[in-house]
One Martini backbone bead per residue (centre of mass of N, CA, C, O) as a GRO file, in nm:
protein
  433
    1MET     BB    1  -1.220   1.241  -8.474
    2THR     BB    2  -1.061   1.237  -8.748
    3THR     BB    3  -0.839   1.464  -8.938
    4GLU     BB    4  -0.866   1.328  -9.204
    5SER     BB    5  -0.925   1.385  -9.525
    6THR     BB    6  -1.130   1.312  -9.797
    7SER     BB    7  -1.401   1.486  -9.964
    8GLY     BB    8  -1.529   1.737  -9.803
    9GLY     BB    9  -1.816   1.582  -9.738
   10ARG     BB   10  -1.942   1.491 -10.037
   11GLY     BB   11  -1.831   1.248 -10.140
   12LEU     BB   12  -1.826   0.977 -10.366
   13THR     BB   13  -1.800   0.892 -10.662
   14GLU     BB   14  -1.785   0.619 -10.862
   15ASP     BB   15  -1.527   0.710 -11.013
   16GLN     BB   16  -1.360   0.781 -10.766
   17ARG     BB   17  -1.369   0.509 -10.636
   18ALA     BB   18  -1.236   0.344 -10.864
   19ARG     BB   19  -0.966   0.496 -10.869
   20LEU     BB   20  -0.893   0.460 -10.569
   21GLN     BB   21  -0.899   0.152 -10.566
   22ARG     BB   22  -0.667   0.108 -10.764
   23ARG     BB   23  -0.457   0.253 -10.597
   24THR     BB   24  -0.482   0.089 -10.339
   25VAL     BB   25  -0.414  -0.194 -10.456
   26LEU     BB   26  -0.133  -0.120 -10.565
   27THR     BB   27  -0.014  -0.034 -10.296
   28LEU     BB   28  -0.060  -0.297 -10.141
   29MET     BB   29   0.104  -0.474 -10.330
   30LEU     BB   30   0.377  -0.333 -10.287
   31THR     BB   31   0.390  -0.377  -9.978
   32GLN     BB   32   0.373  -0.688  -9.994
   33VAL     BB   33   0.636  -0.736 -10.136
   34VAL     BB   34   0.841  -0.599  -9.939
   35GLY     BB   35   0.728  -0.732  -9.681
   36GLY     BB   36   0.752  -1.027  -9.782
   37ILE     BB   37   1.056  -1.030  -9.801
   38GLY     BB   38   1.101  -0.983  -9.504
   39MET     BB   39   0.952  -1.242  -9.404
   40GLY     BB   40   1.102  -1.458  -9.572
   41SER     BB   41   1.384  -1.398  -9.459
   42MET     BB   42   1.321  -1.465  -9.163
   43LEU     BB   43   1.209  -1.755  -9.190
   44ALA     BB   44   1.476  -1.879  -9.310
   45VAL     BB   45   1.660  -1.803  -9.021
   46GLY     BB   46   1.531  -1.809  -8.739
   47ALA     BB   47   1.580  -2.107  -8.644
   48LEU     BB   48   1.893  -2.092  -8.677
   49ILE     BB   49   1.945  -1.873  -8.472
   50ALA     BB   50   1.817  -2.018  -8.230
   51ARG     BB   51   2.010  -2.261  -8.240
   52ASP     BB   52   2.276  -2.098  -8.199
   53LEU     BB   53   2.193  -1.969  -7.918
   54THR     BB   54   2.124  -2.265  -7.774
   55GLY     BB   55   2.217  -2.555  -7.908
   56SER     BB   56   1.905  -2.631  -7.998
   57ASP     BB   57   1.640  -2.777  -8.164
   58THR     BB   58   1.406  -2.733  -7.962
   59TRP     BB   59   1.422  -2.399  -7.986
   60SER     BB   60   1.381  -2.326  -8.290
   61GLY     BB   61   1.056  -2.305  -8.296
   62MET     BB   62   1.028  -2.027  -8.143
   63ALA     BB   63   1.044  -1.827  -8.371
   64THR     BB   64   0.764  -1.885  -8.509
   65THR     BB   65   0.593  -1.869  -8.253
   66MET     BB   66   0.648  -1.565  -8.192
   67ILE     BB   67   0.534  -1.449  -8.452
   68THR     BB   68   0.245  -1.558  -8.414
   69LEU     BB   69   0.192  -1.424  -8.146
   70GLY     BB   70   0.245  -1.137  -8.237
   71ALA     BB   71   0.013  -1.129  -8.444
   72ALA     BB   72  -0.204  -1.163  -8.220
   73VAL     BB   73  -0.133  -0.921  -8.036
   74PHE     BB   74  -0.154  -0.693  -8.287
   75ALA     BB   75  -0.433  -0.710  -8.418
   76LEU     BB   76  -0.616  -0.525  -8.239
   77PRO     BB   77  -0.449  -0.259  -8.219
   78LEU     BB   78  -0.438  -0.210  -8.529
   79ALA     BB   79  -0.752  -0.206  -8.561
   80SER     BB   80  -0.804   0.028  -8.368
   81ILE     BB   81  -0.648   0.242  -8.534
   82ALA     BB   82  -0.827   0.213  -8.785
   83THR     BB   83  -1.090   0.299  -8.649
   84ARG     BB   84  -0.980   0.596  -8.555
   85ARG     BB   85  -0.763   0.671  -8.827
   86GLY     BB   86  -0.722   0.439  -9.019
   87ARG     BB   87  -0.521   0.244  -9.216
   88ARG     BB   88  -0.246   0.389  -9.251
   89PRO     BB   89  -0.136   0.401  -8.955
   90GLY     BB   90  -0.154   0.095  -8.888
   91LEU     BB   91   0.025  -0.019  -9.118
   92ALA     BB   92   0.276   0.154  -9.069
   93LEU     BB   93   0.326   0.062  -8.778
   94GLY     BB   94   0.355  -0.238  -8.828
   95TRP     BB   95   0.604  -0.225  -9.012
   96ALA     BB   96   0.783  -0.069  -8.814
   97MET     BB   97   0.781  -0.280  -8.580
   98GLY     BB   98   0.912  -0.497  -8.746
   99GLY     BB   99   1.179  -0.341  -8.793
  100VAL     BB  100   1.253  -0.328  -8.493
  101GLY     BB  101   1.261  -0.628  -8.444
  102SER     BB  102   1.495  -0.697  -8.640
  103SER     BB  103   1.700  -0.522  -8.487
  104VAL     BB  104   1.684  -0.682  -8.225
  105VAL     BB  105   1.782  -0.946  -8.343
  106ILE     BB  106   2.061  -0.852  -8.427
  107ALA     BB  107   2.158  -0.765  -8.142
  108ALA     BB  108   2.107  -1.039  -8.000
  109ALA     BB  109   2.289  -1.212  -8.180
  110VAL     BB  110   2.553  -1.060  -8.123
  111MET     BB  111   2.514  -1.093  -7.792
  112GLU     BB  112   2.376  -1.372  -7.725
  113TRP     BB  113   2.049  -1.323  -7.677
  114PHE     BB  114   1.752  -1.494  -7.644
  115VAL     BB  115   1.526  -1.323  -7.525
  116PRO     BB  116   1.548  -1.072  -7.708
  117PHE     BB  117   1.502  -1.235  -7.961
  118LEU     BB  118   1.204  -1.304  -7.895
  119VAL     BB  119   1.106  -1.015  -7.881
  120GLY     BB  120   1.171  -0.951  -8.177
  121MET     BB  121   0.977  -1.170  -8.294
  122VAL     BB  122   0.718  -1.043  -8.187
  123LEU     BB  123   0.751  -0.775  -8.347
  124ILE     BB  124   0.744  -0.911  -8.624
  125GLY     BB  125   0.442  -0.991  -8.596
  126ALA     BB  126   0.340  -0.713  -8.687
  127GLY     BB  127   0.401  -0.768  -8.984
  128THR     BB  128   0.205  -1.004  -9.014
  129ALA     BB  129  -0.049  -0.849  -8.933
  130THR     BB  130  -0.024  -0.642  -9.166
  131ASN     BB  131  -0.041  -0.841  -9.399
  132LEU     BB  132  -0.332  -0.930  -9.327
  133GLN     BB  133  -0.477  -0.640  -9.311
  134ALA     BB  134  -0.447  -0.548  -9.609
  135ARG     BB  135  -0.688  -0.706  -9.727
  136HIS     BB  136  -0.907  -0.526  -9.591
  137ALA     BB  137  -0.834  -0.261  -9.741
  138ALA     BB  138  -0.931  -0.372 -10.024
  139ALA     BB  139  -1.254  -0.372  -9.922
  140ASP     BB  140  -1.356  -0.078  -9.860
  141LEU     BB  141  -1.401   0.015 -10.193
  142ALA     BB  142  -1.533  -0.215 -10.304
  143GLY     BB  143  -1.726  -0.374 -10.502
  144GLU     BB  144  -1.960  -0.620 -10.493
  145GLY     BB  145  -1.823  -0.778 -10.755
  146THR     BB  146  -1.488  -0.723 -10.646
  147ARG     BB  147  -1.390  -0.801 -10.357
  148GLY     BB  148  -1.248  -1.072 -10.396
  149ARG     BB  149  -1.041  -0.980 -10.607
  150ASP     BB  150  -0.901  -0.749 -10.450
  151LEU     BB  151  -0.818  -0.920 -10.207
  152SER     BB  152  -0.659  -1.149 -10.363
  153VAL     BB  153  -0.428  -0.980 -10.494
  154VAL     BB  154  -0.300  -0.901 -10.225
  155VAL     BB  155  -0.236  -1.187 -10.144
  156TRP     BB  156  -0.068  -1.263 -10.397
  157ALA     BB  157   0.177  -1.058 -10.351
  158THR     BB  158   0.315  -1.244 -10.136
  159THR     BB  159   0.456  -1.443 -10.326
  160VAL     BB  160   0.708  -1.288 -10.394
  161GLY     BB  161   0.831  -1.279 -10.106
  162ALA     BB  162   0.813  -1.590 -10.045
  163VAL     BB  163   1.021  -1.655 -10.274
  164LEU     BB  164   1.258  -1.446 -10.242
  165GLY     BB  165   1.348  -1.449  -9.946
  166PRO     BB  166   1.484  -1.743  -9.918
  167ASN     BB  167   1.679  -1.667 -10.182
  168LEU     BB  168   1.865  -1.443 -10.001
  169ILE     BB  169   2.086  -1.580  -9.834
  170GLY     BB  170   2.345  -1.545 -10.002
  171VAL     BB  171   2.331  -1.237 -10.031
  172GLY     BB  172   2.309  -1.177  -9.730
  173GLY     BB  173   2.587  -1.290  -9.650
  174ARG     BB  174   2.748  -1.080  -9.811
  175VAL     BB  175   2.637  -0.831  -9.672
  176ALA     BB  176   2.722  -0.905  -9.384
  177ALA     BB  177   3.031  -0.910  -9.445
  178LEU     BB  178   3.053  -0.603  -9.515
  179VAL     BB  179   2.940  -0.525  -9.200
  180GLY     BB  180   3.032  -0.749  -8.980
  181LEU     BB  181   2.834  -0.998  -8.995
  182PRO     BB  182   2.679  -1.264  -8.967
  183GLU     BB  183   2.547  -1.450  -9.214
  184LEU     BB  184   2.247  -1.492  -9.090
  185LEU     BB  185   2.191  -1.165  -9.084
  186GLY     BB  186   2.142  -1.076  -9.372
  187PRO     BB  187   1.830  -1.130  -9.404
  188VAL     BB  188   1.755  -0.932  -9.168
  189LEU     BB  189   1.826  -0.679  -9.323
  190PHE     BB  190   1.594  -0.720  -9.528
  191THR     BB  191   1.372  -0.701  -9.322
  192THR     BB  192   1.421  -0.412  -9.229
  193ALA     BB  193   1.395  -0.286  -9.514
  194GLY     BB  194   1.113  -0.395  -9.591
  195PHE     BB  195   0.953  -0.273  -9.356
  196ALA     BB  196   1.039   0.024  -9.392
  197LEU     BB  197   0.929   0.049  -9.683
  198GLY     BB  198   0.637  -0.023  -9.617
  199ALA     BB  199   0.587   0.221  -9.434
  200ALA     BB  200   0.659   0.448  -9.638
  201LEU     BB  201   0.457   0.371  -9.866
  202THR     BB  202   0.206   0.398  -9.694
  203LEU     BB  203   0.231   0.696  -9.613
  204VAL     BB  204   0.256   0.811  -9.911
  205LEU     BB  205   0.030   0.633 -10.093
  206LEU     BB  206  -0.221   0.597  -9.879
  207ARG     BB  207  -0.393   0.821 -10.066
  208PRO     BB  208  -0.650   0.813  -9.955
  209ASP     BB  209  -0.802   0.669  -9.709
  210PRO     BB  210  -1.007   0.401  -9.752
  211LEU     BB  211  -1.182   0.412  -9.495
  212LEU     BB  212  -1.246   0.718  -9.501
  213ALA     BB  213  -1.358   0.719  -9.790
  214SER     BB  214  -1.593   0.524  -9.721
  215ALA     BB  215  -1.730   0.722  -9.530
  216ALA     BB  216  -1.774   0.943  -9.747
  217ARG     BB  217  -1.956   0.763  -9.921
  218VAL     BB  218  -2.180   0.737  -9.708
  219ASP     BB  219  -2.215   1.065  -9.693
  220ALA     BB  220  -2.358   1.081  -9.932
  221PRO     BB  221  -2.615   1.172 -10.098
  222GLY     BB  222  -2.864   0.935  -9.992
  223ALA     BB  223  -2.690   0.727  -9.793
  224GLY     BB  224  -2.691   0.818  -9.523
  225PRO     BB  225  -2.570   0.773  -9.226
  226SER     BB  226  -2.267   0.761  -9.078
  227THR     BB  227  -2.075   0.480  -8.900
  228ALA     BB  228  -1.788   0.535  -8.961
  229VAL     BB  229  -1.525   0.574  -8.782
  230PRO     BB  230  -1.505   0.591  -8.484
  231THR     BB  231  -1.338   0.692  -8.206
  232ARG     BB  232  -1.425   0.531  -7.909
  233ARG     BB  233  -1.359   0.187  -7.879
  234SER     BB  234  -1.345  -0.121  -7.814
  235PRO     BB  235  -1.189  -0.382  -7.973
  236LEU     BB  236  -1.444  -0.580  -7.858
  237SER     BB  237  -1.716  -0.435  -7.964
  238GLY     BB  238  -1.763  -0.643  -8.220
  239LEU     BB  239  -1.857  -0.918  -8.098
  240PRO     BB  240  -2.173  -0.907  -8.126
  241GLU     BB  241  -2.158  -0.911  -8.446
  242VAL     BB  242  -2.088  -1.218  -8.440
  243THR     BB  243  -2.283  -1.373  -8.244
  244GLY     BB  244  -2.544  -1.222  -8.406
  245ASN     BB  245  -2.397  -1.326  -8.691
  246PRO     BB  246  -2.395  -1.589  -8.900
  247ARG     BB  247  -2.200  -1.487  -9.127
  248ALA     BB  248  -1.969  -1.389  -8.944
  249LEU     BB  249  -1.923  -1.653  -8.798
  250LEU     BB  250  -1.856  -1.821  -9.044
  251ALA     BB  251  -1.612  -1.656  -9.139
  252ILE     BB  252  -1.434  -1.699  -8.882
  253VAL     BB  253  -1.444  -2.005  -8.864
  254GLY     BB  254  -1.320  -2.047  -9.150
  255ILE     BB  255  -1.052  -1.903  -9.107
  256VAL     BB  256  -0.951  -2.055  -8.852
  257ALA     BB  257  -0.973  -2.345  -8.955
  258SER     BB  258  -0.797  -2.328  -9.206
  259HIS     BB  259  -0.540  -2.244  -9.052
  260THR     BB  260  -0.521  -2.476  -8.852
  261VAL     BB  261  -0.492  -2.707  -9.052
  262MET     BB  262  -0.241  -2.603  -9.197
  263VAL     BB  263  -0.043  -2.581  -8.953
  264ALA     BB  264  -0.055  -2.862  -8.833
  265VAL     BB  265   0.065  -3.004  -9.092
  266MET     BB  266   0.305  -2.824  -9.187
  267THR     BB  267   0.490  -2.830  -8.932
  268MET     BB  268   0.539  -3.168  -8.949
  269THR     BB  269   0.636  -3.248  -9.233
  270PRO     BB  270   0.948  -3.234  -9.205
  271VAL     BB  271   0.963  -3.450  -8.985
  272HIS     BB  272   0.836  -3.679  -9.137
  273MET     BB  273   1.036  -3.679  -9.383
  274SER     BB  274   1.294  -3.725  -9.213
  275HIS     BB  275   1.209  -4.009  -9.099
  276HIS     BB  276   1.229  -4.108  -9.425
  277GLY     BB  277   1.497  -3.974  -9.557
  278VAL     BB  278   1.456  -3.696  -9.671
  279ALA     BB  279   1.573  -3.458  -9.837
  280LEU     BB  280   1.610  -3.122  -9.789
  281THR     BB  281   1.544  -3.034 -10.077
  282VAL     BB  282   1.263  -3.170 -10.081
  283VAL     BB  283   1.144  -3.026  -9.840
  284GLY     BB  284   1.174  -2.741  -9.961
  285LEU     BB  285   1.000  -2.791 -10.213
  286THR     BB  286   0.740  -2.863 -10.066
  287LEU     BB  287   0.711  -2.583  -9.918
  288SER     BB  288   0.708  -2.410 -10.172
  289LEU     BB  289   0.450  -2.543 -10.300
  290HIS     BB  290   0.272  -2.472 -10.062
  291ILE     BB  291   0.294  -2.164 -10.087
  292ALA     BB  292   0.187  -2.151 -10.373
  293GLY     BB  293  -0.097  -2.263 -10.292
  294MET     BB  294  -0.169  -2.022 -10.106
  295TYR     BB  295  -0.116  -1.766 -10.332
  296ALA     BB  296  -0.120  -1.809 -10.653
  297PHE     BB  297  -0.460  -1.871 -10.658
  298SER     BB  298  -0.621  -1.623 -10.538
  299PRO     BB  299  -0.753  -1.490 -10.789
  300LEU     BB  300  -0.932  -1.733 -10.853
  301VAL     BB  301  -1.078  -1.736 -10.585
  302GLY     BB  302  -1.193  -1.448 -10.610
  303TRP     BB  303  -1.360  -1.499 -10.863
  304LEU     BB  304  -1.538  -1.724 -10.742
  305THR     BB  305  -1.653  -1.551 -10.511
  306ASP     BB  306  -1.797  -1.346 -10.702
  307ARG     BB  307  -1.956  -1.561 -10.874
  308LEU     BB  308  -2.072  -1.771 -10.631
  309GLY     BB  309  -1.983  -1.700 -10.352
  310PRO     BB  310  -1.853  -1.738 -10.032
  311VAL     BB  311  -1.991  -1.996  -9.920
  312PRO     BB  312  -1.931  -2.208 -10.144
  313VAL     BB  313  -1.623  -2.163 -10.131
  314LEU     BB  314  -1.579  -2.235  -9.835
  315LEU     BB  315  -1.689  -2.523  -9.864
  316ALA     BB  316  -1.486  -2.613 -10.081
  317GLY     BB  317  -1.235  -2.572  -9.905
  318GLN     BB  318  -1.293  -2.804  -9.712
  319GLY     BB  319  -1.271  -3.020  -9.929
  320VAL     BB  320  -0.973  -2.965  -9.989
  321LEU     BB  321  -0.864  -3.020  -9.706
  322LEU     BB  322  -0.966  -3.314  -9.686
  323THR     BB  323  -0.801  -3.412  -9.926
  324ALA     BB  324  -0.525  -3.337  -9.819
  325VAL     BB  325  -0.526  -3.516  -9.560
  326ALA     BB  326  -0.574  -3.780  -9.708
  327VAL     BB  327  -0.314  -3.778  -9.882
  328ALA     BB  328  -0.101  -3.725  -9.658
  329GLY     BB  329  -0.196  -3.940  -9.435
  330THR     BB  330  -0.147  -4.192  -9.669
  331ALA     BB  331   0.160  -4.169  -9.782
  332GLY     BB  332   0.397  -4.198  -9.606
  333ASP     BB  333   0.699  -4.231  -9.815
  334ASP     BB  334   0.551  -4.063 -10.036
  335GLU     BB  335   0.659  -3.775 -10.165
  336ALA     BB  336   0.445  -3.696 -10.379
  337ARG     BB  337   0.191  -3.714 -10.189
  338VAL     BB  338   0.284  -3.510  -9.982
  339THR     BB  339   0.310  -3.273 -10.182
  340LEU     BB  340   0.018  -3.276 -10.279
  341GLY     BB  341  -0.105  -3.227 -10.005
  342LEU     BB  342   0.035  -2.950  -9.955
  343VAL     BB  343  -0.087  -2.801 -10.194
  344LEU     BB  344  -0.384  -2.847 -10.108
  345LEU     BB  345  -0.355  -2.709  -9.837
  346GLY     BB  346  -0.296  -2.425  -9.956
  347LEU     BB  347  -0.554  -2.403 -10.124
  348GLY     BB  348  -0.758  -2.428  -9.890
  349TRP     BB  349  -0.661  -2.179  -9.743
  350SER     BB  350  -0.730  -1.978  -9.967
  351PHE     BB  351  -1.031  -2.030  -9.971
  352GLY     BB  352  -1.079  -1.947  -9.673
  353LEU     BB  353  -0.956  -1.659  -9.667
  354VAL     BB  354  -1.099  -1.518  -9.902
  355SER     BB  355  -1.402  -1.594  -9.851
  356GLY     BB  356  -1.407  -1.516  -9.549
  357SER     BB  357  -1.322  -1.214  -9.582
  358THR     BB  358  -1.552  -1.139  -9.771
  359LEU     BB  359  -1.786  -1.213  -9.585
  360LEU     BB  360  -1.711  -1.027  -9.355
  361ALA     BB  361  -1.724  -0.752  -9.509
  362GLU     BB  362  -2.042  -0.805  -9.583
  363SER     BB  363  -2.164  -0.861  -9.264
  364VAL     BB  364  -2.066  -0.578  -9.154
  365PRO     BB  365  -2.051  -0.284  -9.036
  366ASP     BB  366  -1.850  -0.013  -9.068
  367ALA     BB  367  -1.809   0.056  -8.760
  368VAL     BB  368  -1.694  -0.268  -8.697
  369ARG     BB  369  -1.502  -0.395  -8.912
  370PRO     BB  370  -1.209  -0.359  -8.807
  371ARG     BB  371  -1.254  -0.511  -8.536
  372VAL     BB  372  -1.352  -0.778  -8.656
  373GLN     BB  373  -1.099  -0.829  -8.823
  374GLY     BB  374  -0.903  -0.831  -8.585
  375LEU     BB  375  -1.037  -1.067  -8.440
  376SER     BB  376  -0.989  -1.270  -8.669
  377ASP     BB  377  -0.678  -1.256  -8.663
  378LEU     BB  378  -0.641  -1.338  -8.374
  379LEU     BB  379  -0.777  -1.621  -8.396
  380MET     BB  380  -0.603  -1.725  -8.623
  381ASN     BB  381  -0.327  -1.713  -8.472
  382LEU     BB  382  -0.411  -1.880  -8.227
  383GLY     BB  383  -0.474  -2.132  -8.391
  384GLY     BB  384  -0.188  -2.166  -8.508
  385ALA     BB  385  -0.032  -2.182  -8.242
  386SER     BB  386  -0.183  -2.424  -8.125
  387ALA     BB  387  -0.129  -2.619  -8.357
  388GLY     BB  388   0.182  -2.610  -8.336
  389ALA     BB  389   0.193  -2.712  -8.039
  390MET     BB  390   0.021  -2.988  -8.084
  391SER     BB  391   0.151  -3.145  -8.327
  392GLY     BB  392   0.386  -3.289  -8.189
  393VAL     BB  393   0.218  -3.463  -7.993
  394VAL     BB  394   0.040  -3.603  -8.210
  395LEU     BB  395   0.267  -3.730  -8.371
  396THR     BB  396   0.382  -3.903  -8.139
  397GLN     BB  397   0.105  -4.060  -8.074
  398ALA     BB  398  -0.029  -4.091  -8.403
  399GLY     BB  399   0.113  -3.972  -8.621
  400PHE     BB  400   0.061  -3.846  -8.936
  401GLY     BB  401  -0.223  -3.960  -8.976
  402GLY     BB  402  -0.339  -3.855  -8.705
  403LEU     BB  403  -0.285  -3.556  -8.760
  404ASN     BB  404  -0.472  -3.530  -9.004
  405LEU     BB  405  -0.730  -3.618  -8.855
  406PHE     BB  406  -0.722  -3.394  -8.647
  407ALA     BB  407  -0.740  -3.160  -8.854
  408ALA     BB  408  -1.014  -3.239  -8.988
  409LEU     BB  409  -1.205  -3.158  -8.742
  410PHE     BB  410  -1.206  -2.835  -8.804
  411THR     BB  411  -1.417  -2.852  -9.049
  412LEU     BB  412  -1.695  -2.918  -8.932
  413PRO     BB  413  -1.819  -2.643  -8.838
  414VAL     BB  414  -1.810  -2.520  -9.124
  415VAL     BB  415  -1.997  -2.722  -9.266
  416VAL     BB  416  -2.243  -2.674  -9.087
  417LEU     BB  417  -2.274  -2.365  -9.127
  418ALA     BB  418  -2.280  -2.363  -9.442
  419VAL     BB  419  -2.520  -2.549  -9.488
  420ARG     BB  420  -2.721  -2.385  -9.323
  421ALA     BB  421  -2.699  -2.131  -9.501
  422LEU     BB  422  -2.792  -2.260  -9.766
  423VAL     BB  423  -3.065  -2.365  -9.668
  424ALA     BB  424  -3.174  -2.091  -9.580
  425GLY     BB  425  -3.159  -1.962  -9.859
  426ARG     BB  426  -3.357  -2.163 -10.005
  427GLY     BB  427  -3.587  -2.088  -9.772
  428GLY     BB  428  -3.574  -1.756  -9.766
  429GLY     BB  429  -3.342  -1.635  -9.635
  430ALA     BB  430  -3.058  -1.544  -9.621
  431ASP     BB  431  -2.803  -1.449  -9.797
  432THR     BB  432  -2.538  -1.675  -9.944
  433SER     BB  433  -2.342  -1.532 -10.159
   0.00000   0.00000   0.00000
């Protein structure tokens, strides 16, 4: 068992839980802001650095691909650490590994080595995995009626970094000049600093550990034996909890499908717009508004999830995604319609992520929750990486409209599972709220 103390084995009172949950959410929001600045800064220049190292636009997309793959690679190991030792060590390690990765990127760019640059980008993916897993930590001590809200405000905090990071390119260039580095590496310095600060804040402020404190809450008198945070089990040992649990399966399918639809369309939108002669400033504005759609409305989505239940909100999210691909896929060279489609695409993603993550937290036992959440993030990132890899081929063969139609297909299994869950609930089956 872990050696970190929670509450002396006495369990948490409801008042203690509420105070600790508020502190936990505020800490997670703070780390999401500084870590998000690090991620936003890296995403703003990663493709440009790759292009400079290779001299080819073809290889520039490998920067984002490596980050996505890295997030998938580190999802289960970080979740396994959380299972064995609590949230704090796993989140701190993830941010720290991201900081190491950005340092490797700086060194590789200075030495003009492309392969080490890709390795650094994979390590930065650990920061992305940490950013995703922070939302799960917000649910550990949440009350039944506020889980969606608490989870969503942590997701929302990423908005700050996502907006600030790309806008620090100019400042970063001046900082890089001061230390004798190429201009493009300035934002990467902010990535290193943001990830390092995220790790430090997690280690110092995320006490008591929310997952371990949740175990102490289960151990309270009258609560029954605790099964939370076991010592040594395989990271994949939670898989039967998904395949044998319709609600958990719906949650993961919903999260993965929503992410896959979003990445498939978003990745090729700049290419589609450039083919129609759209100015780069307009392309940048479209992507910024898309990111705003992803994060800015997440507290509203969380409130709806708590009020209406995660299954109806997840189903509504698929409707938003279908509307998004219909608008974008039929837009042609209409810049306003493409932008509207991308905003709706981000909003549909937010519906899927927040409601799906809430449903997953409610659907599995404490003992396997971190591993199942790690499995969810693994599949989510693999879905995104696959969608990004396939989107270029589909765009070439079927055009932007065909790409949007292709993306729409991923919503079908979610709709089927969600409708089945709602019908079963009305028929007296499992609760679908």
